Structure formats: structure tokens, C-alpha cells
MARFITOR-717967 format. One record per residue (C-alpha): residue in one letter; x, z, y. Coordinates in Angstrom, 3 decimals, decimal comma. Layout:
! MARFITOR-717967
<atom><code>a</code><xx>X</xx><zz>Z</zz><yy>Y</yy></atom>
...
END
This chain:
! MARFITOR-717967
<atom><code>m</code><xx>124,925</xx><zz>50,579</zz><yy>-61,334</yy></atom>
<atom><code>t</code><xx>121,349</xx><zz>51,718</zz><yy>-61,280</yy></atom>
<atom><code>d</code><xx>118,601</xx><zz>49,087</zz><yy>-61,734</yy></atom>
<atom><code>n</code><xx>116,005</xx><zz>48,916</zz><yy>-59,010</yy></atom>
<atom><code>t</code><xx>112,631</xx><zz>49,150</zz><yy>-60,719</yy></atom>
<atom><code>f</code><xx>110,506</xx><zz>48,271</zz><yy>-57,621</yy></atom>
<atom><code>a</code><xx>109,426</xx><zz>44,676</zz><yy>-57,074</yy></atom>
<atom><code>a</code><xx>110,683</xx><zz>42,876</zz><yy>-54,057</yy></atom>
<atom><code>v</code><xx>108,444</xx><zz>43,141</zz><yy>-51,037</yy></atom>
<atom><code>p</code><xx>107,447</xx><zz>39,710</zz><yy>-49,587</yy></atom>
<atom><code>d</code><xx>108,693</xx><zz>38,799</zz><yy>-46,184</yy></atom>
<atom><code>a</code><xx>105,995</xx><zz>39,044</zz><yy>-43,439</yy></atom>
<atom><code>t</code><xx>107,541</xx><zz>36,075</zz><yy>-41,638</yy></atom>
<atom><code>d</code><xx>106,970</xx><zz>33,728</zz><yy>-44,590</yy></atom>
<atom><code>e</code><xx>103,289</xx><zz>34,840</zz><yy>-44,885</yy></atom>
<atom><code>g</code><xx>102,566</xx><zz>34,047</zz><yy>-41,197</yy></atom>
<atom><code>s</code><xx>104,143</xx><zz>30,595</zz><yy>-41,497</yy></atom>
<atom><code>n</code><xx>102,001</xx><zz>29,774</zz><yy>-44,484</yy></atom>
<atom><code>r</code><xx>98,807</xx><zz>30,627</zz><yy>-42,488</yy></atom>
<atom><code>r</code><xx>99,658</xx><zz>28,421</zz><yy>-39,457</yy></atom>
<atom><code>v</code><xx>100,088</xx><zz>25,264</zz><yy>-41,545</yy></atom>
<atom><code>p</code><xx>96,371</xx><zz>24,850</zz><yy>-42,470</yy></atom>
<atom><code>v</code><xx>95,330</xx><zz>25,603</zz><yy>-38,867</yy></atom>
<atom><code>l</code><xx>97,584</xx><zz>22,887</zz><yy>-37,496</yy></atom>
<atom><code>v</code><xx>96,370</xx><zz>20,395</zz><yy>-40,051</yy></atom>
<atom><code>g</code><xx>92,758</xx><zz>21,139</zz><yy>-39,165</yy></atom>
<atom><code>g</code><xx>93,438</xx><zz>20,675</zz><yy>-35,442</yy></atom>
<atom><code>v</code><xx>95,069</xx><zz>17,287</zz><yy>-36,015</yy></atom>
<atom><code>l</code><xx>92,152</xx><zz>16,111</zz><yy>-38,087</yy></atom>
<atom><code>g</code><xx>89,676</xx><zz>17,235</zz><yy>-35,357</yy></atom>
<atom><code>v</code><xx>91,577</xx><zz>15,322</zz><yy>-32,682</yy></atom>
<atom><code>a</code><xx>91,526</xx><zz>12,198</zz><yy>-34,862</yy></atom>
<atom><code>v</code><xx>87,772</xx><zz>12,445</zz><yy>-35,403</yy></atom>
<atom><code>l</code><xx>87,128</xx><zz>12,836</zz><yy>-31,671</yy></atom>
<atom><code>a</code><xx>89,374</xx><zz>9,870</zz><yy>-30,868</yy></atom>
<atom><code>g</code><xx>87,510</xx><zz>7,640</zz><yy>-33,366</yy></atom>
<atom><code>a</code><xx>84,137</xx><zz>8,659</zz><yy>-32,026</yy></atom>
<atom><code>g</code><xx>85,235</xx><zz>7,919</zz><yy>-28,470</yy></atom>
<atom><code>f</code><xx>86,539</xx><zz>4,521</zz><yy>-29,463</yy></atom>
<atom><code>f</code><xx>83,211</xx><zz>3,518</zz><yy>-31,049</yy></atom>
<atom><code>l</code><xx>81,240</xx><zz>4,811</zz><yy>-28,065</yy></atom>
<atom><code>l</code><xx>83,323</xx><zz>2,894</zz><yy>-25,539</yy></atom>
<atom><code>h</code><xx>83,620</xx><zz>-0,435</zz><yy>-27,405</yy></atom>
<atom><code>g</code><xx>80,527</xx><zz>-0,482</zz><yy>-29,586</yy></atom>
<atom><code>g</code><xx>78,171</xx><zz>-2,235</zz><yy>-27,011</yy></atom>
<atom><code>s</code><xx>80,491</xx><zz>-5,145</zz><yy>-26,073</yy></atom>
<atom><code>k</code><xx>78,854</xx><zz>-7,463</zz><yy>-28,648</yy></atom>
<atom><code>t</code><xx>75,226</xx><zz>-7,086</zz><yy>-27,370</yy></atom>
<atom><code>d</code><xx>75,545</xx><zz>-7,303</zz><yy>-23,548</yy></atom>
<atom><code>a</code><xx>78,717</xx><zz>-8,741</zz><yy>-21,997</yy></atom>
<atom><code>s</code><xx>77,383</xx><zz>-8,346</zz><yy>-18,443</yy></atom>
<atom><code>l</code><xx>77,891</xx><zz>-4,635</zz><yy>-18,652</yy></atom>
<atom><code>n</code><xx>81,679</xx><zz>-5,149</zz><yy>-18,918</yy></atom>
<atom><code>v</code><xx>81,962</xx><zz>-7,245</zz><yy>-15,688</yy></atom>
<atom><code>p</code><xx>84,389</xx><zz>-5,519</zz><yy>-13,370</yy></atom>
<atom><code>v</code><xx>83,039</xx><zz>-4,407</zz><yy>-10,020</yy></atom>
<atom><code>a</code><xx>85,114</xx><zz>-5,316</zz><yy>-6,937</yy></atom>
<atom><code>r</code><xx>86,408</xx><zz>-2,354</zz><yy>-5,152</yy></atom>
<atom><code>g</code><xx>85,590</xx><zz>-1,859</zz><yy>-1,466</yy></atom>
<atom><code>v</code><xx>82,524</xx><zz>-4,227</zz><yy>-1,420</yy></atom>
<atom><code>p</code><xx>79,326</xx><zz>-2,366</zz><yy>-0,429</yy></atom>
<atom><code>a</code><xx>76,378</xx><zz>-2,744</zz><yy>-2,736</yy></atom>
<atom><code>r</code><xx>73,413</xx><zz>-4,854</zz><yy>-1,520</yy></atom>
<atom><code>t</code><xx>70,763</xx><zz>-2,750</zz><yy>0,147</yy></atom>
<atom><code>v</code><xx>67,039</xx><zz>-3,540</zz><yy>0,253</yy></atom>
<atom><code>a</code><xx>65,295</xx><zz>-2,946</zz><yy>3,587</yy></atom>
<atom><code>t</code><xx>62,229</xx><zz>-0,780</zz><yy>3,305</yy></atom>
<atom><code>t</code><xx>59,546</xx><zz>-0,291</zz><yy>5,912</yy></atom>
<atom><code>p</code><xx>58,733</xx><zz>3,327</zz><yy>6,487</yy></atom>
<atom><code>v</code><xx>55,098</xx><zz>4,200</zz><yy>6,001</yy></atom>
<atom><code>k</code><xx>53,648</xx><zz>6,058</zz><yy>8,925</yy></atom>
<atom><code>t</code><xx>51,443</xx><zz>8,830</zz><yy>7,807</yy></atom>
<atom><code>t</code><xx>49,369</xx><zz>11,018</zz><yy>10,048</yy></atom>
<atom><code>l</code><xx>47,101</xx><zz>13,925</zz><yy>9,481</yy></atom>
<atom><code>n</code><xx>44,047</xx><zz>11,735</zz><yy>10,346</yy></atom>
<atom><code>s</code><xx>45,068</xx><zz>8,788</zz><yy>8,163</yy></atom>
<atom><code>h</code><xx>42,265</xx><zz>9,632</zz><yy>5,748</yy></atom>
<atom><code>v</code><xx>39,014</xx><zz>8,973</zz><yy>7,607</yy></atom>
<atom><code>p</code><xx>35,987</xx><zz>10,389</zz><yy>5,780</yy></atom>
<atom><code>t</code><xx>33,218</xx><zz>7,943</zz><yy>4,995</yy></atom>
<atom><code>t</code><xx>30,016</xx><zz>8,506</zz><yy>7,030</yy></atom>
<atom><code>v</code><xx>27,001</xx><zz>9,066</zz><yy>4,824</yy></atom>
<atom><code>k</code><xx>23,826</xx><zz>7,434</zz><yy>6,211</yy></atom>
<atom><code>l</code><xx>20,738</xx><zz>9,489</zz><yy>5,504</yy></atom>
<atom><code>p</code><xx>17,434</xx><zz>7,731</zz><yy>4,738</yy></atom>
<atom><code>a</code><xx>14,783</xx><zz>7,474</zz><yy>7,462</yy></atom>
<atom><code>a</code><xx>12,347</xx><zz>10,366</zz><yy>7,742</yy></atom>
<atom><code>s</code><xx>9,018</xx><zz>9,758</zz><yy>6,041</yy></atom>
<atom><code>a</code><xx>5,903</xx><zz>9,643</zz><yy>8,248</yy></atom>
<atom><code>m</code><xx>3,627</xx><zz>10,597</zz><yy>5,366</yy></atom>
<atom><code>k</code><xx>2,057</xx><zz>14,015</zz><yy>5,792</yy></atom>
<atom><code>i</code><xx>2,891</xx><zz>16,287</zz><yy>2,862</yy></atom>
<atom><code>g</code><xx>0,779</xx><zz>19,339</zz><yy>2,244</yy></atom>
<atom><code>r</code><xx>-1,565</xx><zz>20,865</zz><yy>4,818</yy></atom>
<atom><code>d</code><xx>-1,431</xx><zz>23,462</zz><yy>7,550</yy></atom>
<atom><code>p</code><xx>-2,568</xx><zz>26,789</zz><yy>6,023</yy></atom>
<atom><code>f</code><xx>-3,906</xx><zz>27,906</zz><yy>9,418</yy></atom>
<atom><code>l</code><xx>-6,403</xx><zz>25,015</zz><yy>9,709</yy></atom>
<atom><code>a</code><xx>-10,021</xx><zz>25,560</zz><yy>8,695</yy></atom>
<atom><code>l</code><xx>-11,106</xx><zz>24,081</zz><yy>5,387</yy></atom>
<atom><code>y</code><xx>-14,255</xx><zz>22,625</zz><yy>6,950</yy></atom>
<atom><code>m</code><xx>-15,040</xx><zz>21,561</zz><yy>10,501</yy></atom>
<atom><code>m</code><xx>-18,552</xx><zz>21,116</zz><yy>11,834</yy></atom>
<atom><code>p</code><xx>-19,143</xx><zz>17,485</zz><yy>12,832</yy></atom>
<atom><code>v</code><xx>-19,515</xx><zz>16,890</zz><yy>16,543</yy></atom>
<atom><code>a</code><xx>-22,674</xx><zz>15,088</zz><yy>17,586</yy></atom>
<atom><code>v</code><xx>-22,054</xx><zz>11,851</zz><yy>19,437</yy></atom>
<atom><code>v</code><xx>-24,041</xx><zz>11,671</zz><yy>22,663</yy></atom>
<atom><code>a</code><xx>-24,896</xx><zz>8,193</zz><yy>23,862</yy></atom>
<atom><code>p</code><xx>-23,982</xx><zz>7,548</zz><yy>27,489</yy></atom>
<atom><code>a</code><xx>-26,914</xx><zz>7,710</zz><yy>29,865</yy></atom>
<atom><code>t</code><xx>-27,998</xx><zz>4,482</zz><yy>31,512</yy></atom>
<atom><code>t</code><xx>-29,522</xx><zz>4,230</zz><yy>34,967</yy></atom>
<atom><code>t</code><xx>-31,752</xx><zz>1,517</zz><yy>36,320</yy></atom>
<atom><code>g</code><xx>-32,052</xx><zz>0,891</zz><yy>40,013</yy></atom>
<atom><code>t</code><xx>-34,213</xx><zz>-1,314</zz><yy>42,189</yy></atom>
<atom><code>g</code><xx>-31,524</xx><zz>-2,681</zz><yy>44,486</yy></atom>
<atom><code>t</code><xx>-30,966</xx><zz>-6,243</zz><yy>45,556</yy></atom>
<atom><code>g</code><xx>-27,186</xx><zz>-6,400</zz><yy>44,998</yy></atom>
<atom><code>t</code><xx>-25,517</xx><zz>-8,786</zz><yy>42,594</yy></atom>
<atom><code>g</code><xx>-22,612</xx><zz>-8,283</zz><yy>40,260</yy></atom>
<atom><code>t</code><xx>-21,118</xx><zz>-9,124</zz><yy>36,897</yy></atom>
<atom><code>g</code><xx>-21,749</xx><zz>-5,786</zz><yy>35,213</yy></atom>
<atom><code>t</code><xx>-24,347</xx><zz>-4,881</zz><yy>32,659</yy></atom>
<atom><code>g</code><xx>-26,222</xx><zz>-2,361</zz><yy>34,791</yy></atom>
<atom><code>t</code><xx>-28,355</xx><zz>-2,589</zz><yy>37,904</yy></atom>
<atom><code>g</code><xx>-28,182</xx><zz>-0,465</zz><yy>41,004</yy></atom>
<atom><code>t</code><xx>-29,151</xx><zz>-0,253</zz><yy>44,619</yy></atom>
<atom><code>t</code><xx>-26,121</xx><zz>-2,235</zz><yy>45,764</yy></atom>
<atom><code>g</code><xx>-25,034</xx><zz>-3,917</zz><yy>42,525</yy></atom>
<atom><code>t</code><xx>-21,923</xx><zz>-3,138</zz><yy>40,517</yy></atom>
<atom><code>t</code><xx>-19,070</xx><zz>-5,265</zz><yy>39,316</yy></atom>
<atom><code>g</code><xx>-17,939</xx><zz>-4,898</zz><yy>35,732</yy></atom>
<atom><code>t</code><xx>-15,241</xx><zz>-6,480</zz><yy>33,644</yy></atom>
<atom><code>t</code><xx>-17,700</xx><zz>-8,181</zz><yy>31,308</yy></atom>
<atom><code>g</code><xx>-21,368</xx><zz>-9,101</zz><yy>31,355</yy></atom>
<atom><code>t</code><xx>-23,685</xx><zz>-11,419</zz><yy>33,174</yy></atom>
<atom><code>t</code><xx>-25,322</xx><zz>-11,281</zz><yy>36,562</yy></atom>
<atom><code>v</code><xx>-28,570</xx><zz>-9,311</zz><yy>36,472</yy></atom>
<atom><code>t</code><xx>-31,161</xx><zz>-9,998</zz><yy>39,113</yy></atom>
<atom><code>p</code><xx>-33,200</xx><zz>-6,857</zz><yy>39,868</yy></atom>
<atom><code>a</code><xx>-36,975</xx><zz>-7,025</zz><yy>39,673</yy></atom>
<atom><code>a</code><xx>-39,060</xx><zz>-7,124</zz><yy>42,815</yy></atom>
<atom><code>p</code><xx>-39,795</xx><zz>-3,644</zz><yy>44,191</yy></atom>
<atom><code>i</code><xx>-43,118</xx><zz>-2,121</zz><yy>43,153</yy></atom>
<atom><code>a</code><xx>-45,061</xx><zz>0,101</zz><yy>45,587</yy></atom>
<atom><code>t</code><xx>-45,614</xx><zz>3,619</zz><yy>44,314</yy></atom>
<atom><code>t</code><xx>-49,098</xx><zz>3,841</zz><yy>45,847</yy></atom>
<atom><code>y</code><xx>-51,933</xx><zz>1,347</zz><yy>46,115</yy></atom>
<atom><code>q</code><xx>-55,551</xx><zz>1,218</zz><yy>47,338</yy></atom>
<atom><code>l</code><xx>-58,467</xx><zz>1,665</zz><yy>44,920</yy></atom>
<atom><code>k</code><xx>-61,947</xx><zz>0,652</zz><yy>46,162</yy></atom>
<atom><code>l</code><xx>-65,340</xx><zz>0,813</zz><yy>44,407</yy></atom>
<atom><code>l</code><xx>-67,039</xx><zz>-2,502</zz><yy>45,111</yy></atom>
<atom><code>k</code><xx>-70,364</xx><zz>-2,196</zz><yy>43,275</yy></atom>
<atom><code>v</code><xx>-72,197</xx><zz>-0,985</zz><yy>40,186</yy></atom>
<atom><code>t</code><xx>-74,201</xx><zz>-3,403</zz><yy>38,035</yy></atom>
<atom><code>g</code><xx>-76,160</xx><zz>-3,308</zz><yy>34,753</yy></atom>
<atom><code>s</code><xx>-78,017</xx><zz>-0,525</zz><yy>33,092</yy></atom>
<atom><code>g</code><xx>-77,745</xx><zz>1,804</zz><yy>30,134</yy></atom>
<atom><code>s</code><xx>-74,604</xx><zz>1,417</zz><yy>28,002</yy></atom>
<atom><code>g</code><xx>-73,908</xx><zz>-1,897</zz><yy>29,719</yy></atom>
<atom><code>r</code><xx>-73,620</xx><zz>-0,454</zz><yy>33,245</yy></atom>
<atom><code>t</code><xx>-70,336</xx><zz>-1,721</zz><yy>34,776</yy></atom>
<atom><code>a</code><xx>-68,366</xx><zz>-0,753</zz><yy>37,871</yy></atom>
<atom><code>a</code><xx>-66,383</xx><zz>-3,317</zz><yy>39,852</yy></atom>
<atom><code>f</code><xx>-63,146</xx><zz>-2,088</zz><yy>41,491</yy></atom>
<atom><code>s</code><xx>-60,504</xx><zz>-3,562</zz><yy>43,762</yy></atom>
<atom><code>v</code><xx>-57,063</xx><zz>-2,490</zz><yy>42,460</yy></atom>
<atom><code>a</code><xx>-54,420</xx><zz>-3,318</zz><yy>45,102</yy></atom>
<atom><code>g</code><xx>-56,555</xx><zz>-6,293</zz><yy>46,132</yy></atom>
<atom><code>k</code><xx>-57,336</xx><zz>-7,485</zz><yy>42,583</yy></atom>
<atom><code>a</code><xx>-60,773</xx><zz>-7,114</zz><yy>40,965</yy></atom>
<atom><code>q</code><xx>-61,062</xx><zz>-5,119</zz><yy>37,754</yy></atom>
<atom><code>y</code><xx>-64,166</xx><zz>-4,015</zz><yy>35,780</yy></atom>
<atom><code>a</code><xx>-64,743</xx><zz>-0,861</zz><yy>33,762</yy></atom>
<atom><code>r</code><xx>-67,445</xx><zz>0,947</zz><yy>31,777</yy></atom>
<atom><code>i</code><xx>-67,699</xx><zz>4,603</zz><yy>30,837</yy></atom>
<atom><code>g</code><xx>-64,582</xx><zz>5,532</zz><yy>28,859</yy></atom>
<atom><code>s</code><xx>-62,665</xx><zz>2,406</zz><yy>29,907</yy></atom>
<atom><code>v</code><xx>-59,167</xx><zz>2,539</zz><yy>31,411</yy></atom>
<atom><code>f</code><xx>-57,897</xx><zz>0,241</zz><yy>34,121</yy></atom>
<atom><code>g</code><xx>-55,460</xx><zz>0,099</zz><yy>37,014</yy></atom>
<atom><code>r</code><xx>-51,921</xx><zz>-1,287</zz><yy>37,234</yy></atom>
<atom><code>t</code><xx>-50,706</xx><zz>0,497</zz><yy>34,117</yy></atom>
<atom><code>s</code><xx>-54,065</xx><zz>1,718</zz><yy>32,689</yy></atom>
<atom><code>e</code><xx>-53,593</xx><zz>4,996</zz><yy>34,479</yy></atom>
<atom><code>i</code><xx>-57,260</xx><zz>5,265</zz><yy>35,648</yy></atom>
<atom><code>k</code><xx>-60,192</xx><zz>6,187</zz><yy>33,422</yy></atom>
<atom><code>l</code><xx>-63,886</xx><zz>5,853</zz><yy>34,295</yy></atom>
<atom><code>l</code><xx>-65,754</xx><zz>9,040</zz><yy>33,361</yy></atom>
<atom><code>s</code><xx>-69,371</xx><zz>8,637</zz><yy>34,609</yy></atom>
<atom><code>f</code><xx>-71,946</xx><zz>6,995</zz><yy>36,936</yy></atom>
<atom><code>q</code><xx>-74,234</xx><zz>8,785</zz><yy>39,434</yy></atom>
<atom><code>q</code><xx>-77,011</xx><zz>7,537</zz><yy>41,702</yy></atom>
<atom><code>s</code><xx>-78,280</xx><zz>9,522</zz><yy>44,705</yy></atom>
<atom><code>a</code><xx>-81,938</xx><zz>9,920</zz><yy>45,786</yy></atom>
<atom><code>r</code><xx>-81,363</xx><zz>7,141</zz><yy>48,275</yy></atom>
<atom><code>g</code><xx>-80,214</xx><zz>4,809</zz><yy>45,480</yy></atom>
<atom><code>v</code><xx>-76,508</xx><zz>4,854</zz><yy>46,356</yy></atom>
<atom><code>w</code><xx>-74,261</xx><zz>4,595</zz><yy>43,354</yy></atom>
<atom><code>s</code><xx>-71,102</xx><zz>6,653</zz><yy>42,805</yy></atom>
<atom><code>v</code><xx>-68,606</xx><zz>7,017</zz><yy>39,968</yy></atom>
<atom><code>t</code><xx>-66,220</xx><zz>9,714</zz><yy>38,706</yy></atom>
<atom><code>v</code><xx>-62,677</xx><zz>8,574</zz><yy>37,878</yy></atom>
<atom><code>q</code><xx>-59,513</xx><zz>10,377</zz><yy>36,766</yy></atom>
<atom><code>v</code><xx>-56,000</xx><zz>9,163</zz><yy>37,633</yy></atom>
<atom><code>g</code><xx>-53,483</xx><zz>10,298</zz><yy>35,027</yy></atom>
<atom><code>d</code><xx>-53,523</xx><zz>14,064</zz><yy>34,662</yy></atom>
<atom><code>d</code><xx>-55,002</xx><zz>14,670</zz><yy>38,101</yy></atom>
<atom><code>d</code><xx>-58,351</xx><zz>16,253</zz><yy>38,700</yy></atom>
<atom><code>p</code><xx>-61,385</xx><zz>13,913</zz><yy>38,534</yy></atom>
<atom><code>k</code><xx>-62,540</xx><zz>12,305</zz><yy>41,826</yy></atom>
<atom><code>d</code><xx>-65,937</xx><zz>10,992</zz><yy>42,950</yy></atom>
<atom><code>m</code><xx>-66,175</xx><zz>7,586</zz><yy>44,655</yy></atom>
<atom><code>t</code><xx>-69,176</xx><zz>5,948</zz><yy>46,274</yy></atom>
<atom><code>v</code><xx>-69,622</xx><zz>2,224</zz><yy>46,788</yy></atom>
<atom><code>n</code><xx>-67,165</xx><zz>0,816</zz><yy>49,395</yy></atom>
<atom><code>e</code><xx>-65,099</xx><zz>4,033</zz><yy>49,357</yy></atom>
<atom><code>v</code><xx>-61,279</xx><zz>3,625</zz><yy>49,243</yy></atom>
<atom><code>i</code><xx>-58,761</xx><zz>6,123</zz><yy>47,853</yy></atom>
<atom><code>s</code><xx>-54,985</xx><zz>6,001</zz><yy>47,434</yy></atom>
<atom><code>v</code><xx>-53,636</xx><zz>6,092</zz><yy>43,909</yy></atom>
<atom><code>l</code><xx>-50,090</xx><zz>7,300</zz><yy>43,327</yy></atom>
END
């Protein structure tokens, strides 16, 4: 008999069985670890809060809390009205088109009129028929004055620088020497004396700005 010098070849079936044994052991150990972890997770909180383990009755509806719906609209947010301050009446700046200087306007006093009427009133002026004002006192007009009167040379007396002429001015006697003025308002001036060959005296007088006039004794002229 010839000896076989080759070693025996291992069976492939035995090698596969040897590999599956560690895999199975590892799977069993994994299942055990997962089971222990689940046990601790499910029963670990029973000591702290027992109310969590109260069984809930089946078929009983949970209590609901009524809520009021909030109505919202697009205009729910009303903007606040901002009140602006009142406009200032103080003038700021100046108009560039105005002149820098204006000539002052002279103030003209109102003209007053004086009449010679006989009316009465409560105003401050006088007139032909009287006026009525809002304030003032009653003004009685003065008596009317004639615009003309009679001037008469009565006589001439004295001599030299003392020679004097006597006149009747609207019925009243007045006396004057050369250069003197007389009359109602001193409107007449005596200029000179003259005596005719028959001894009749005459005088030269001037009324206002009129031309001089000659008057003899007992002569009458009208003075305006």
C-alpha cells in the first residue's frame, strides 16, 4: 500500500459552521441589551410621578375648553391721528419786493367851517341850520354882523399935531389923528387933514387896501 503524502483537506462544511456560531452569539447579546434598555425606559419613571401611570378610560372624550374666536378685519388697526401745532402769526422774514424805505405821508388836519346860522344841535361845529353830532355841547351862534356900515365925518377940532377928527362908525363916535387907525376892526386909517378957502374941513382916509378917499364934514360913505 502506498502512503498518501498530502495532508487532509479540511471540510468546507465544518468551516462555515464555525463562523455562524459567533454571529448567533452576538445577535443574542444585542437582543438582551435592547430588552434591558426598554425595561428601564418603561419602568424607570414610576418612582417620581405616579400620576403618569393612571389608566385612561376608553371611550370617554377628553374635556374641551371653549375658545372665543377673535374677529380680525383689515381695518382693525386704526392709525393714530397726529395733531399739528397751530400756525404762528409772527411774521418771519420780509417781502423782497417791498421798498426798504417809504416816504412818510403828511397828515392833513380836517378843515373846519364856521357858519352864522341860528340852528341848534349837539355837535361841535356851527352852521346855517345847526348840526347834530354824537358828542359835544350845544353851541349858540354869534349874532350876525353886517358886512357894510356907514362912516360919517362929524367935525375937526384942534390944531397942529393935536388936530383930531370925530367920526361916526355905525352910529358910534370914534376919534382919530393923523396916522391913527379906527373902525370896527381897525380897518380905517386917517392919512391927512385939508381945509378949503371957505374954511370947510376935509380928511383923507384909507379903508384896508382900497384907494384913499376924501371926506368933508357931514359926508357919509359906506365901508365894506
